[in-house]
Backbone of each chain as ProteinMPNN parsed JSONL, in Angstrom:
{"seq_chain_A": "MRWFQLQRLSAVALVIFLTVHMVVLHYPPFHIDFSRVIERMAQPLWKAIDIAFLFFVLLHAVTGTYAVLTDWQGVARYRRILAGSAIGLGVAGFIYGAATILAFQPPM", "coords_chain_A": {"N_chain_A": [[-26.451, 0.174, -6.741], [-23.643, 2.077, -8.196], [-20.859, 0.913, -10.474], [-18.466, 2.673, -9.809], [-18.807, 3.576, -7.32], [-18.782, 1.489, -5.84], [-16.146, 0.82, -6.153], [-15.019, 2.945, -4.992], [-15.794, 2.561, -2.027], [-14.098, 0.209, -1.676], [-11.499, 1.05, -1.944], [-11.157, 2.587, 0.331], [-11.391, 0.832, 2.371], [-8.958, -0.434, 1.545], [-7.085, 0.977, 1.802], [-6.804, 1.479, 4.718], [-6.506, -1.508, 5.235], [-4.169, -2.194, 3.844], [-2.237, -0.663, 4.94], [-2.105, -1.698, 7.538], [-1.147, -4.31, 6.529], [1.096, -3.662, 5.394], [2.804, -2.593, 7.593], [2.574, -4.433, 9.144], [3.908, -6.729, 7.924], [6.097, -5.689, 6.54], [8.053, -3.882, 8.211], [11.119, -3.474, 10.17], [12.314, -6.679, 11.438], [13.49, -7.085, 8.166], [13.649, -9.868, 6.687], [11.981, -12.412, 5.919], [10.351, -15.393, 5.874], [9.087, -18.848, 6.0], [8.332, -19.753, 8.57], [8.249, -17.061, 10.215], [5.938, -16.551, 8.68], [4.016, -18.321, 9.376], [3.406, -18.084, 11.839], [2.126, -15.89, 12.444], [-0.244, -16.336, 10.998], [-1.493, -18.461, 12.211], [-3.286, -17.875, 13.948], [-6.385, -17.185, 14.366], [-8.045, -14.594, 14.385], [-6.049, -13.146, 12.483], [-6.521, -14.768, 10.183], [-9.103, -14.235, 9.481], [-8.73, -11.258, 9.273], [-7.178, -11.206, 6.962], [-8.707, -12.482, 4.849], [-10.927, -10.712, 4.705], [-9.217, -8.426, 3.703], [-8.217, -9.878, 1.414], [-10.668, -9.789, 0.1], [-11.405, -7.464, -0.708], [-9.159, -6.629, -1.774], [-9.378, -7.792, -4.333], [-12.114, -7.293, -5.17], [-11.582, -4.261, -5.637], [-9.625, -4.737, -7.631], [-10.471, -6.054, -9.697], [-12.718, -4.697, -10.423], [-11.495, -2.479, -10.761], [-9.809, -2.727, -13.303], [-11.82, -3.877, -15.102], [-13.533, -1.482, -15.387], [-11.421, 0.212, -16.748], [-10.6, -1.395, -19.208], [-13.55, -1.475, -20.396], [-13.446, 1.261, -21.132], [-12.403, 1.416, -23.301], [-12.899, 1.889, -26.635], [-13.287, -0.337, -28.566], [-13.283, -2.463, -27.168], [-15.646, -2.075, -25.559], [-17.832, -2.951, -26.761], [-17.88, -5.844, -25.91], [-18.815, -5.854, -23.45], [-20.451, -7.364, -21.909], [-19.319, -10.141, -21.758], [-16.831, -9.288, -20.857], [-17.72, -8.604, -17.914], [-18.511, -11.228, -17.184], [-16.17, -12.514, -17.191], [-14.394, -10.946, -15.638], [-15.924, -11.224, -13.015], [-15.799, -14.207, -12.859], [-12.898, -14.404, -12.646], [-12.433, -13.069, -10.168], [-14.047, -14.328, -8.163], [-12.534, -16.955, -8.565], [-10.349, -16.439, -8.011], [-10.512, -15.484, -5.393], [-11.652, -17.927, -4.052], [-9.185, -19.409, -4.27], [-7.272, -17.645, -2.786], [-8.68, -17.732, -0.306], [-8.468, -20.37, 0.684], [-5.807, -20.968, 0.766], [-5.269, -19.122, 2.913], [-6.604, -20.231, 4.907], [-5.664, -22.557, 4.924], [-3.255, -22.56, 6.868], [-1.769, -23.913, 9.286], [-1.424, -23.94, 13.027], [2.105, -24.278, 14.037], [3.276, -27.556, 14.86]], "CA_chain_A": [[-25.036, 1.347, -6.568], [-22.777, 1.759, -9.712], [-19.455, 0.111, -10.176], [-17.576, 3.363, -9.264], [-18.85, 3.528, -5.891], [-18.062, 0.176, -5.226], [-14.442, 1.147, -6.317], [-14.553, 4.111, -3.58], [-15.712, 1.792, -0.731], [-12.959, -0.791, -1.455], [-10.597, 2.182, -1.633], [-11.123, 3.478, 1.648], [-11.205, -0.816, 2.962], [-7.702, -1.033, 1.378], [-6.116, 2.418, 2.779], [-6.688, 0.506, 5.854], [-5.993, -2.902, 5.077], [-2.841, -2.254, 3.342], [-1.314, 0.281, 5.72], [-1.862, -3.135, 8.457], [-0.212, -5.201, 5.824], [2.573, -3.108, 5.327], [3.757, -2.227, 9.04], [2.993, -5.798, 10.134], [4.707, -7.336, 7.645], [7.412, -5.508, 6.002], [8.942, -3.245, 8.723], [12.127, -4.464, 10.315], [13.391, -7.508, 10.702], [12.975, -7.15, 6.742], [13.821, -10.791, 6.237], [10.39, -13.167, 5.792], [10.053, -16.746, 5.615], [8.0, -19.499, 6.375], [8.142, -19.541, 10.046], [7.512, -15.752, 10.49], [4.555, -16.197, 8.148], [2.911, -19.174, 9.966], [3.309, -17.67, 13.573], [0.873, -15.091, 12.559], [-1.414, -16.571, 10.104], [-1.987, -19.4, 12.692], [-4.071, -17.024, 14.785], [-7.84, -16.995, 13.646], [-8.172, -13.318, 13.79], [-5.34, -12.855, 11.286], [-7.2, -15.41, 8.997], [-10.279, -13.169, 9.287], [-8.565, -9.873, 8.785], [-6.371, -11.628, 5.663], [-9.617, -12.92, 3.976], [-11.504, -9.656, 4.4], [-8.058, -7.998, 2.93], [-8.157, -10.519, -0.065], [-11.84, -9.714, -0.573], [-11.44, -5.87, -0.909], [-7.953, -5.927, -2.761], [-10.194, -8.639, -5.562], [-13.103, -6.347, -5.449], [-10.86, -3.423, -6.418], [-8.851, -4.923, -8.7], [-11.316, -6.667, -10.854], [-13.829, -3.593, -10.85], [-10.839, -1.183, -11.718], [-9.632, -3.549, -14.71], [-13.259, -3.7, -16.169], [-13.5, 0.061, -15.802], [-10.07, 0.72, -17.726], [-10.844, -2.071, -20.72], [-14.456, -0.775, -20.992], [-13.439, 2.895, -21.612], [-11.75, 1.62, -24.845], [-14.338, 1.956, -27.63], [-13.229, -1.26, -29.552], [-13.392, -3.603, -26.235], [-17.046, -1.729, -24.903], [-19.267, -4.128, -27.162], [-17.811, -7.25, -25.54], [-18.825, -5.767, -21.947], [-20.96, -8.696, -21.058], [-18.269, -10.947, -21.564], [-15.887, -8.92, -19.847], [-18.368, -8.731, -16.762], [-18.648, -12.149, -16.88], [-14.861, -12.957, -17.222], [-14.158, -10.29, -14.259], [-16.651, -11.762, -11.853], [-15.43, -15.343, -12.863], [-11.743, -14.012, -12.053], [-12.531, -12.457, -8.693], [-14.616, -15.68, -7.772], [-11.494, -18.284, -8.593], [-9.396, -15.837, -7.001], [-11.053, -15.461, -3.673], [-11.31, -19.371, -3.43], [-7.845, -19.866, -4.178], [-6.527, -17.174, -1.732], [-9.155, -17.956, 0.955], [-8.29, -21.398, 0.772], [-4.296, -20.622, 1.096], [-5.096, -18.658, 4.133], [-7.451, -21.123, 5.955], [-4.888, -23.993, 5.088], [-2.253, -22.384, 7.718], [-2.154, -24.542, 10.646], [-0.528, -23.896, 14.216], [3.038, -25.105, 14.065], [3.034, -28.753, 15.877]], "C_chain_A": [[-24.294, 1.01, -7.911], [-21.271, 1.271, -9.462], [-18.559, 1.235, -9.26], [-17.404, 3.519, -7.649], [-18.464, 2.374, -5.009], [-16.52, 0.306, -4.886], [-14.054, 1.961, -5.239], [-14.622, 3.386, -2.358], [-14.38, 1.077, -0.631], [-11.812, 0.329, -1.555], [-10.28, 2.377, -0.464], [-10.904, 2.186, 2.529], [-9.884, -0.81, 2.774], [-6.716, 0.139, 2.033], [-5.722, 1.611, 4.111], [-5.817, -0.639, 5.896], [-4.452, -3.16, 4.86], [-1.867, -1.728, 4.18], [-1.164, -0.703, 6.768], [-0.971, -4.015, 7.915], [1.056, -4.548, 5.83], [3.445, -2.843, 6.872], [3.825, -3.645, 9.6], [3.746, -6.685, 9.628], [5.989, -7.172, 6.86], [8.427, -4.509, 6.938], [9.809, -4.505, 9.652], [12.105, -5.629, 11.314], [12.831, -7.366, 9.061], [12.722, -8.637, 6.166], [12.02, -11.401, 6.787], [10.691, -14.302, 5.596], [9.071, -17.5, 6.28], [7.309, -19.147, 7.673], [7.529, -18.223, 10.535], [6.119, -15.792, 10.172], [3.758, -16.82, 9.292], [2.657, -18.937, 11.361], [2.28, -16.811, 13.618], [-0.385, -15.549, 12.093], [-1.994, -17.911, 10.98], [-3.118, -18.881, 13.611], [-5.535, -16.571, 14.014], [-8.136, -15.402, 13.177], [-7.261, -12.766, 12.423], [-5.875, -13.521, 10.108], [-8.336, -14.571, 8.709], [-10.113, -11.878, 8.412], [-7.848, -10.159, 7.335], [-7.426, -11.678, 4.68], [-10.501, -11.561, 3.74], [-10.643, -8.58, 3.305], [-8.554, -8.391, 1.295], [-9.728, -9.901, -0.879], [-11.953, -8.362, -1.434], [-10.629, -5.654, -2.263], [-8.782, -6.807, -4.357], [-10.904, -7.871, -6.199], [-12.456, -5.015, -6.554], [-10.229, -3.482, -7.677], [-9.58, -5.184, -10.209], [-12.156, -5.743, -11.484], [-13.003, -2.508, -11.509], [-10.196, -1.753, -13.272], [-10.745, -3.576, -15.536], [-13.422, -2.539, -16.368], [-12.444, 0.674, -16.753], [-10.506, -0.178, -19.285], [-11.974, -1.439, -20.913], [-14.638, 0.645, -21.556], [-12.767, 2.65, -23.06], [-12.867, 1.185, -25.461], [-14.339, 0.746, -28.277], [-13.615, -2.677, -28.349], [-14.687, -2.943, -25.45], [-17.898, -2.607, -25.418], [-18.921, -5.431, -26.399], [-17.796, -7.169, -23.569], [-19.426, -6.831, -21.365], [-19.9, -9.783, -20.668], [-17.135, -10.947, -20.553], [-16.565, -8.855, -18.634], [-18.273, -9.947, -16.353], [-17.514, -12.745, -16.268], [-14.411, -12.334, -15.681], [-14.852, -11.113, -12.848], [-16.03, -13.223, -11.515], [-13.849, -15.596, -12.175], [-11.957, -13.735, -10.399], [-12.992, -13.656, -7.855], [-13.411, -16.539, -7.464], [-10.533, -17.621, -7.517], [-9.418, -15.66, -5.379], [-11.233, -16.861, -2.775], [-9.995, -19.549, -3.227], [-7.261, -18.977, -3.036], [-7.312, -17.48, -0.359], [-8.891, -19.292, 1.74], [-6.777, -21.481, 1.256], [-4.46, -20.054, 2.65], [-5.829, -19.328, 5.653], [-6.448, -22.393, 6.13], [-3.45, -23.805, 6.148], [-2.746, -23.073, 9.122], [-1.315, -24.033, 11.637], [0.659, -24.862, 14.008], [2.659, -26.386, 15.278], [4.374, -28.515, 16.995]], "O_chain_A": [[-24.341, -0.051, -8.534], [-20.686, 1.285, -8.379], [-18.02, 0.889, -8.209], [-16.389, 3.57, -6.954], [-17.998, 2.334, -3.87], [-15.885, 0.043, -3.865], [-13.005, 1.81, -4.613], [-13.67, 3.466, -1.581], [-13.621, 1.268, 0.32], [-11.024, -0.002, -0.668], [-9.093, 2.355, -0.14], [-10.195, 2.394, 3.514], [-9.282, -1.176, 3.784], [-5.698, -0.072, 2.692], [-4.6, 1.222, 4.438], [-4.71, -0.74, 6.426], [-3.717, -3.973, 5.422], [-0.738, -2.218, 4.216], [0.01, -0.754, 7.132], [-0.077, -4.512, 8.601], [2.034, -5.08, 6.357], [4.664, -2.959, 7.0], [4.742, -4.072, 10.301], [4.333, -7.481, 10.362], [6.772, -8.071, 6.554], [9.556, -4.314, 6.489], [9.551, -5.693, 9.847], [11.685, -5.153, 12.369], [11.635, -7.587, 8.874], [11.828, -8.812, 5.339], [11.231, -10.981, 7.634], [11.681, -14.305, 4.865], [8.268, -16.972, 7.049], [6.252, -18.555, 7.893], [6.473, -18.21, 11.167], [5.223, -15.341, 10.885], [3.014, -16.177, 10.032], [1.781, -19.533, 11.988], [1.516, -16.798, 14.584], [-1.453, -15.257, 12.63], [-2.97, -18.464, 10.472], [-3.908, -19.746, 13.987], [-5.606, -15.672, 13.176], [-8.38, -15.021, 12.032], [-7.75, -12.09, 11.518], [-5.745, -12.954, 9.023], [-8.463, -14.205, 7.54], [-10.755, -11.462, 7.447], [-7.978, -9.249, 6.516], [-7.255, -11.023, 3.652], [-10.792, -11.312, 2.57], [-11.175, -8.035, 2.338], [-9.01, -7.697, 0.386], [-9.861, -9.65, -2.076], [-12.462, -8.241, -2.548], [-10.915, -5.033, -3.286], [-8.629, -6.231, -5.434], [-10.743, -7.584, -7.385], [-12.704, -4.827, -7.745], [-10.225, -2.633, -8.568], [-9.362, -4.736, -11.335], [-12.41, -5.757, -12.689], [-13.388, -1.787, -12.429], [-10.214, -1.015, -14.257], [-10.6, -3.285, -16.723], [-13.501, -2.227, -17.556], [-12.738, 1.628, -17.473], [-10.687, 0.44, -20.334], [-11.778, -0.546, -21.737], [-15.582, 1.098, -22.203], [-12.62, 3.573, -23.862], [-13.663, 0.344, -25.043], [-15.458, 0.493, -28.722], [-14.153, -3.716, -28.73], [-14.74, -3.503, -24.355], [-18.744, -3.106, -24.677], [-19.896, -6.172, -26.275], [-17.223, -7.864, -22.73], [-18.966, -7.266, -20.309], [-19.683, -10.198, -19.53], [-16.647, -11.807, -19.819], [-15.692, -9.186, -17.832], [-17.959, -10.077, -15.17], [-17.555, -13.346, -15.195], [-14.135, -13.065, -14.73], [-14.214, -11.485, -11.863], [-15.759, -13.56, -10.362], [-13.541, -16.543, -11.451], [-11.431, -14.486, -9.578], [-12.32, -13.964, -6.871], [-13.191, -16.873, -6.3], [-10.088, -18.123, -6.485], [-8.552, -15.706, -4.506], [-11.099, -17.047, -1.566], [-9.579, -19.833, -2.103], [-6.669, -19.655, -2.196], [-6.648, -17.486, 0.678], [-9.001, -19.439, 2.957], [-6.605, -22.165, 2.265], [-3.774, -20.565, 3.535], [-5.688, -19.076, 6.85], [-6.383, -23.091, 7.142], [-2.653, -24.738, 6.247], [-3.748, -22.846, 9.8], [-0.273, -23.581, 11.163], [0.443, -26.06, 13.826], [1.973, -26.226, 16.287], [4.523, -29.276, 17.951]]}, "seq_chain_B": "MYRSSGFISFFLRRLTGLALVLYLGAHLWVIGSATQGPAVFDARLAAVQSPFFKLAEIALLAAVWYHAFDGVRLLLVNWFRVTSYRASLLYTALVMTVLLTVMGGLPILLFLLEG", "coords_chain_B": {"N_chain_B": [[-4.923, 18.989, -23.827], [-3.881, 16.608, -23.171], [-1.961, 17.533, -21.604], [-3.105, 18.314, -19.154], [-3.599, 18.436, -15.775], [-5.819, 16.796, -14.782], [-5.68, 14.859, -16.868], [-2.866, 13.794, -16.915], [-3.086, 12.61, -14.066], [-5.452, 10.68, -14.502], [-4.554, 8.946, -16.177], [-2.007, 7.947, -14.922], [-3.225, 7.121, -12.914], [-4.692, 4.978, -13.917], [-2.75, 3.352, -15.396], [-0.663, 2.735, -13.115], [-2.719, 1.269, -11.91], [-3.273, -0.858, -13.384], [-0.685, -2.019, -13.613], [-0.347, -3.019, -10.802], [-2.402, -4.696, -10.607], [-1.214, -6.695, -11.863], [0.771, -7.098, -10.297], [-0.561, -8.198, -8.285], [-1.278, -10.719, -8.809], [1.067, -12.067, -9.308], [1.999, -11.909, -6.702], [-0.133, -13.44, -5.591], [0.321, -15.891, -6.431], [3.0, -16.6, -5.373], [2.412, -16.246, -2.411], [0.621, -17.987, -2.488], [1.803, -20.713, -2.602], [2.536, -21.364, -0.166], [0.727, -23.506, 0.795], [2.088, -25.533, 0.223], [3.946, -26.177, 1.737], [7.127, -25.623, 3.708], [9.585, -25.702, 2.146], [8.904, -25.3, -0.564], [7.639, -22.908, -0.569], [9.653, -21.03, 0.528], [11.467, -21.359, -1.424], [10.221, -20.431, -3.751], [9.86, -18.147, -2.734], [12.294, -17.072, -2.587], [12.992, -16.982, -5.055], [12.056, -14.484, -6.006], [13.696, -12.739, -4.63], [15.511, -11.447, -6.001], [18.348, -9.071, -7.195], [16.91, -8.006, -9.362], [14.144, -7.921, -8.693], [14.411, -6.48, -6.426], [14.735, -3.961, -7.196], [12.438, -3.758, -8.67], [10.748, -3.58, -6.509], [11.003, -1.512, -5.538], [9.679, -0.077, -7.504], [7.461, -0.808, -7.589], [6.456, 0.015, -4.814], [6.397, 2.96, -5.537], [4.63, 2.782, -7.324], [2.265, 2.055, -5.86], [2.07, 4.202, -3.684], [1.605, 6.251, -5.358], [-0.778, 5.496, -6.568], [-2.423, 5.555, -3.787], [-2.6, 7.913, -3.021], [-3.349, 9.292, -5.046], [-5.695, 8.282, -5.417], [-7.066, 9.092, -3.015], [-7.02, 11.869, -2.999], [-8.697, 11.833, -5.191], [-11.43, 11.114, -3.869], [-11.37, 13.018, -1.947], [-12.004, 15.443, -3.636], [-14.347, 14.575, -4.744], [-16.146, 14.223, -2.537], [-15.871, 16.594, -1.039], [-16.206, 18.353, -2.565], [-14.345, 20.456, -3.752], [-13.154, 21.437, -5.786], [-11.721, 23.081, -6.797], [-9.316, 22.747, -5.703], [-8.236, 20.577, -7.122], [-5.995, 20.477, -8.79], [-3.485, 21.157, -7.438], [-4.142, 19.633, -5.406], [-3.03, 17.259, -6.816], [-0.594, 17.903, -7.346], [0.489, 17.624, -4.608], [0.112, 14.896, -4.301], [2.12, 13.766, -5.725], [4.214, 14.633, -4.631], [4.167, 13.849, -2.605], [4.409, 11.129, -3.178], [6.875, 10.993, -4.321], [8.631, 11.574, -1.885], [8.074, 9.467, -0.503], [8.71, 7.525, -1.535], [11.27, 7.324, -2.048], [11.905, 7.416, 0.753], [11.039, 4.737, 1.569], [12.411, 3.188, -0.092], [15.009, 3.491, 0.033], [15.8, 1.971, 2.443], [15.439, -0.627, 1.306], [17.212, -0.612, -0.667], [19.532, -0.484, 0.684], [19.139, -2.639, 1.963], [19.758, -4.544, -0.004], [22.109, -3.837, -1.289], [23.857, -4.807, 1.021], [23.1, -7.57, 0.983]], "CA_chain_B": [[-5.879, 17.883, -22.921], [-2.702, 15.505, -22.843], [-1.188, 17.856, -20.728], [-3.891, 18.934, -17.909], [-3.466, 17.458, -14.475], [-6.691, 15.893, -15.042], [-5.353, 13.585, -17.82], [-1.771, 13.15, -16.015], [-3.883, 11.831, -13.216], [-6.182, 9.762, -15.028], [-3.489, 8.148, -16.953], [-1.091, 7.454, -14.35], [-4.057, 5.949, -11.916], [-5.117, 3.824, -14.592], [-1.168, 2.905, -15.485], [-0.251, 2.039, -11.999], [-3.679, 0.097, -11.29], [-2.917, -2.289, -14.325], [0.7, -2.527, -13.108], [-0.911, -3.207, -9.365], [-3.044, -5.887, -10.841], [-0.452, -7.701, -12.477], [1.609, -7.774, -9.258], [-1.431, -9.251, -7.345], [-1.348, -12.144, -9.797], [2.453, -12.537, -8.898], [1.905, -12.144, -5.26], [-0.779, -14.745, -4.816], [1.342, -17.184, -6.795], [3.952, -16.695, -4.395], [1.952, -16.566, -1.094], [-0.288, -19.69, -2.195], [2.522, -21.842, -2.438], [2.958, -21.704, 1.125], [0.23, -24.769, 1.43], [2.961, -26.594, -0.443], [5.258, -26.592, 2.807], [8.299, -24.465, 3.669], [10.673, -25.658, 1.061], [8.328, -24.772, -1.799], [7.15, -21.386, -0.256], [10.847, -20.449, 0.904], [12.432, -21.569, -2.838], [9.269, -19.432, -4.623], [9.855, -16.584, -1.938], [13.855, -16.672, -2.957], [13.083, -16.415, -6.691], [11.598, -13.314, -6.109], [14.411, -11.756, -4.118], [16.841, -11.187, -6.745], [18.411, -7.805, -7.286], [16.228, -7.13, -10.328], [12.994, -7.827, -8.283], [14.402, -5.474, -5.351], [14.565, -2.816, -7.986], [11.011, -3.731, -8.977], [10.016, -3.431, -5.289], [11.202, 0.334, -5.565], [8.79, 0.817, -8.539], [6.071, -1.129, -6.841], [6.377, 1.174, -3.826], [6.096, 4.39, -6.438], [3.044, 2.905, -8.063], [1.328, 1.834, -4.565], [1.977, 5.438, -3.625], [0.531, 7.266, -6.367], [-2.394, 5.397, -6.664], [-3.301, 5.658, -3.008], [-2.647, 9.341, -2.924], [-4.241, 9.764, -6.092], [-7.234, 7.679, -5.285], [-7.542, 9.853, -1.803], [-6.992, 12.841, -3.577], [-10.147, 12.004, -5.871], [-12.407, 11.037, -2.761], [-11.824, 14.288, -1.36], [-12.307, 16.273, -4.134], [-15.804, 14.75, -4.989], [-16.771, 14.462, -1.196], [-16.105, 17.633, -0.22], [-16.55, 19.209, -3.647], [-13.265, 21.356, -3.759], [-12.639, 21.135, -7.087], [-10.67, 24.384, -7.15], [-8.096, 22.186, -5.231], [-7.81, 19.61, -7.988], [-4.494, 20.419, -9.466], [-2.746, 21.376, -6.481], [-3.835, 18.279, -4.536], [-2.372, 16.38, -7.562], [0.848, 18.216, -6.835], [0.863, 17.229, -3.463], [0.34, 13.381, -4.319], [3.166, 13.62, -6.637], [5.3, 15.14, -4.184], [4.318, 12.739, -1.428], [4.882, 9.878, -3.904], [8.353, 10.902, -4.558], [8.988, 11.547, -0.781], [7.627, 8.262, 0.625], [9.344, 6.225, -2.329], [12.721, 7.413, -1.459], [12.129, 7.018, 2.199], [10.968, 3.176, 1.696], [13.259, 2.723, -1.518], [16.463, 3.558, 0.371], [15.786, 0.427, 2.87], [15.49, -1.664, -0.043], [18.564, -0.721, -1.55], [20.642, -0.89, 1.588], [19.222, -4.398, 2.147], [19.972, -5.317, -1.443], [23.685, -3.914, -1.303], [24.206, -5.344, 2.246], [22.864, -8.821, 0.543]], "C_chain_B": [[-4.565, 17.002, -22.563], [-1.942, 16.366, -21.878], [-1.748, 18.504, -19.317], [-3.616, 18.182, -16.95], [-4.43, 16.35, -14.525], [-6.221, 14.634, -15.849], [-4.136, 12.903, -17.366], [-2.841, 12.214, -14.681], [-4.26, 10.789, -13.402], [-5.366, 8.901, -15.758], [-2.51, 7.21, -15.96], [-1.709, 6.551, -13.202], [-4.341, 4.851, -12.341], [-3.629, 2.814, -14.92], [-0.703, 1.8, -14.209], [-1.299, 1.043, -11.418], [-3.129, -0.873, -12.193], [-1.73, -3.007, -13.628], [-0.181, -3.499, -11.846], [-1.397, -4.615, -9.564], [-2.115, -7.063, -11.375], [0.503, -7.997, -11.111], [0.68, -8.579, -8.583], [-1.306, -10.549, -7.679], [0.024, -12.753, -9.248], [2.534, -12.744, -7.515], [1.053, -13.383, -4.889], [-0.104, -16.332, -5.087], [2.36, -17.426, -5.783], [3.624, -16.973, -2.938], [1.108, -18.018, -1.381], [0.189, -20.605, -2.057], [2.853, -22.044, -0.933], [1.89, -22.949, 1.752], [1.051, -25.686, 0.998], [3.751, -27.026, 0.499], [6.11, -25.854, 2.683], [9.127, -24.614, 2.859], [9.859, -24.932, 0.039], [8.121, -23.27, -1.585], [8.718, -20.684, -0.032], [11.557, -20.593, -0.756], [11.231, -20.484, -3.471], [9.849, -17.96, -4.22], [11.557, -15.961, -2.544], [13.796, -16.02, -4.442], [12.566, -15.282, -6.898], [12.259, -12.29, -5.261], [15.602, -11.616, -4.703], [17.188, -9.467, -6.818], [17.481, -7.062, -8.143], [14.59, -7.34, -9.414], [13.06, -6.612, -7.065], [14.254, -4.31, -6.06], [13.093, -2.694, -8.33], [10.432, -3.393, -7.946], [10.063, -2.038, -5.241], [9.854, 0.953, -6.523], [7.359, 0.64, -8.523], [5.511, -0.219, -5.905], [5.744, 2.253, -4.708], [4.778, 4.136, -6.486], [1.972, 2.762, -6.674], [0.84, 3.275, -4.072], [1.086, 6.078, -3.875], [-0.576, 6.674, -6.303], [-3.032, 5.628, -5.529], [-3.716, 6.969, -2.82], [-3.539, 9.819, -4.208], [-5.455, 9.707, -6.011], [-7.878, 8.605, -3.789], [-7.754, 11.245, -2.367], [-8.617, 13.009, -4.314], [-11.454, 11.743, -5.038], [-12.379, 12.182, -2.208], [-12.205, 15.47, -2.251], [-13.674, 15.737, -4.451], [-16.485, 14.694, -3.736], [-17.104, 15.837, -0.472], [-16.259, 18.889, -1.41], [-15.548, 20.29, -4.03], [-12.471, 21.217, -4.86], [-11.341, 21.865, -7.736], [-9.216, 23.92, -6.819], [-7.506, 21.342, -5.926], [-6.685, 19.575, -8.278], [-3.667, 20.5, -8.148], [-2.634, 20.154, -5.389], [-3.283, 16.958, -5.223], [-0.853, 16.462, -7.495], [1.458, 17.48, -5.645], [0.799, 15.73, -3.546], [1.454, 13.28, -4.787], [4.127, 13.734, -5.628], [5.503, 14.197, -2.942], [4.959, 11.188, -2.05], [6.422, 9.603, -3.825], [8.847, 10.599, -2.968], [9.203, 10.25, -0.328], [8.272, 7.156, -0.192], [10.704, 6.38, -1.998], [12.783, 7.059, -0.004], [12.265, 5.529, 2.207], [11.93, 2.565, 0.927], [14.603, 2.517, -0.784], [16.665, 2.147, 1.244], [16.281, -0.802, 2.199], [16.646, -1.574, -0.428], [19.813, -0.902, -0.887], [20.551, -2.211, 1.795], [19.895, -5.041, 0.85], [21.689, -5.131, -1.574], [24.439, -4.812, -0.282], [24.085, -7.301, 1.776], [22.191, -9.621, 1.416]], "O_chain_B": [[-4.414, 16.805, -21.357], [-1.125, 15.703, -21.239], [-1.017, 19.087, -18.516], [-3.328, 17.032, -17.28], [-4.092, 15.177, -14.367], [-6.417, 13.496, -15.423], [-4.108, 11.673, -17.337], [-3.106, 11.022, -14.84], [-3.79, 9.82, -12.805], [-5.902, 7.796, -15.849], [-2.289, 6.016, -16.162], [-1.143, 5.609, -12.648], [-4.353, 3.822, -11.665], [-3.606, 1.617, -14.632], [-0.482, 0.59, -14.256], [-0.979, 0.155, -10.628], [-2.466, -1.777, -11.683], [-1.71, -4.159, -13.197], [-0.58, -4.632, -12.117], [-0.979, -5.568, -8.907], [-2.406, -8.252, -11.239], [0.931, -9.139, -10.943], [1.06, -9.704, -8.257], [-1.23, -11.442, -6.836], [0.027, -13.889, -8.774], [3.129, -13.74, -7.104], [1.416, -14.213, -4.056], [-0.025, -17.367, -4.425], [2.503, -18.58, -5.382], [4.311, -17.737, -2.26], [1.021, -18.942, -0.571], [-0.401, -21.546, -1.525], [3.511, -23.04, -0.632], [2.049, -23.368, 2.899], [0.792, -26.826, 1.383], [4.317, -28.11, 0.36], [6.158, -25.229, 1.624], [9.699, -23.554, 2.605], [10.256, -23.79, -0.193], [8.459, -22.478, -2.465], [8.819, -19.597, -0.599], [12.234, -19.624, -1.1], [11.791, -19.401, -3.643], [10.17, -17.009, -4.933], [11.874, -14.804, -2.823], [14.313, -14.989, -4.874], [12.555, -14.919, -8.074], [11.742, -11.19, -5.063], [16.658, -11.647, -4.072], [16.307, -8.667, -6.505], [17.182, -5.883, -7.953], [13.818, -6.484, -9.844], [12.079, -5.931, -6.765], [13.54, -3.484, -5.492], [12.552, -1.589, -8.28], [9.39, -2.782, -8.182], [9.066, -1.417, -4.871], [9.237, 2.007, -6.369], [6.431, 1.29, -9.003], [4.393, 0.284, -6.018], [4.531, 2.426, -4.589], [3.887, 4.82, -5.981], [0.939, 3.43, -6.624], [-0.345, 3.602, -4.01], [0.111, 6.473, -3.236], [-1.527, 7.364, -5.937], [-4.214, 5.937, -5.686], [-4.871, 7.279, -2.524], [-4.356, 10.737, -4.134], [-6.272, 10.573, -6.326], [-9.092, 8.706, -3.612], [-8.849, 11.744, -2.106], [-9.445, 13.899, -4.118], [-12.52, 12.143, -5.506], [-13.496, 12.565, -1.859], [-12.7, 16.459, -1.712], [-14.442, 16.699, -4.438], [-17.611, 15.187, -3.805], [-18.026, 16.165, 0.274], [-16.395, 20.086, -1.157], [-16.048, 21.153, -4.752], [-11.277, 20.918, -4.856], [-10.477, 21.586, -8.568], [-8.193, 24.377, -7.328], [-6.326, 21.108, -5.666], [-6.131, 18.502, -8.041], [-3.088, 19.428, -7.969], [-1.655, 19.767, -4.751], [-3.086, 15.895, -4.635], [-0.051, 15.53, -7.554], [2.543, 16.9, -5.611], [1.552, 15.196, -2.731], [2.089, 12.455, -4.13], [5.009, 12.877, -5.683], [6.562, 13.859, -2.414], [5.732, 10.403, -1.5], [7.045, 8.6, -3.477], [9.401, 9.524, -2.736], [10.267, 9.87, 0.161], [8.405, 6.024, 0.273], [11.285, 5.361, -1.624], [13.743, 6.403, 0.401], [13.26, 4.979, 2.678], [12.31, 1.434, 1.23], [15.254, 1.488, -0.963], [17.496, 1.31, 0.892], [17.159, -1.63, 2.443], [17.238, -2.645, -0.565], [20.864, -1.289, -1.398], [21.53, -2.956, 1.837], [20.538, -6.087, 0.926], [22.435, -6.058, -1.886], [25.441, -5.457, -0.593], [24.879, -8.135, 2.212], [21.925, -10.783, 1.109]]}, "name": "protein", "num_of_chains": 2, "seq": "MRWFQLQRLSAVALVIFLTVHMVVLHYPPFHIDFSRVIERMAQPLWKAIDIAFLFFVLLHAVTGTYAVLTDWQGVARYRRILAGSAIGLGVAGFIYGAATILAFQPPMMYRSSGFISFFLRRLTGLALVLYLGAHLWVIGSATQGPAVFDARLAAVQSPFFKLAEIALLAAVWYHAFDGVRLLLVNWFRVTSYRASLLYTALVMTVLLTVMGGLPILLFLLEG"}
């Protein structure tokens, strides 16, 4: 699978996930605070949805940035270093994000 | 070349894409603080709810809409091989971006004015 096919796959996933994300989080009431977030995040299904969302967001962001940078002639020769950093950043972002999502506990 | 619809689409998609990557970093920084308890989370959230950030949110909205519509346009052109509609689909994407940014931006502006 070429990188741009991966980019299209994650693009389709993001259209769906981002729509859900925006409707659930940003429709009235507009105010967001800790108690509103934790209420939803206490549910295992939301944790799973958000981890999947995080995965596709990072995949799309990392692959997209890699594509933009390697199109630059001066940067193209550092392709391997860039690819390595991209994977590293993606994995680190995923671990940090997933740990955050999993850390939410139901209110006592 | 620089005035062709293909170049405009390519340039704007990449520009908005990079802007969204920067936003993603900031977004993870704010949301990630939730594990440190309500006080830290609400403080960090409040830091990005100033009037400046409200206006930046409208720009973010425009970037997301454009990136999404142009992306969907690209998928449609490639999957259904409708290359002759490429330019008109770009104009559609631009019009939809403006309309939906105004629709979504107005509540943000009203929210900002109400304080």
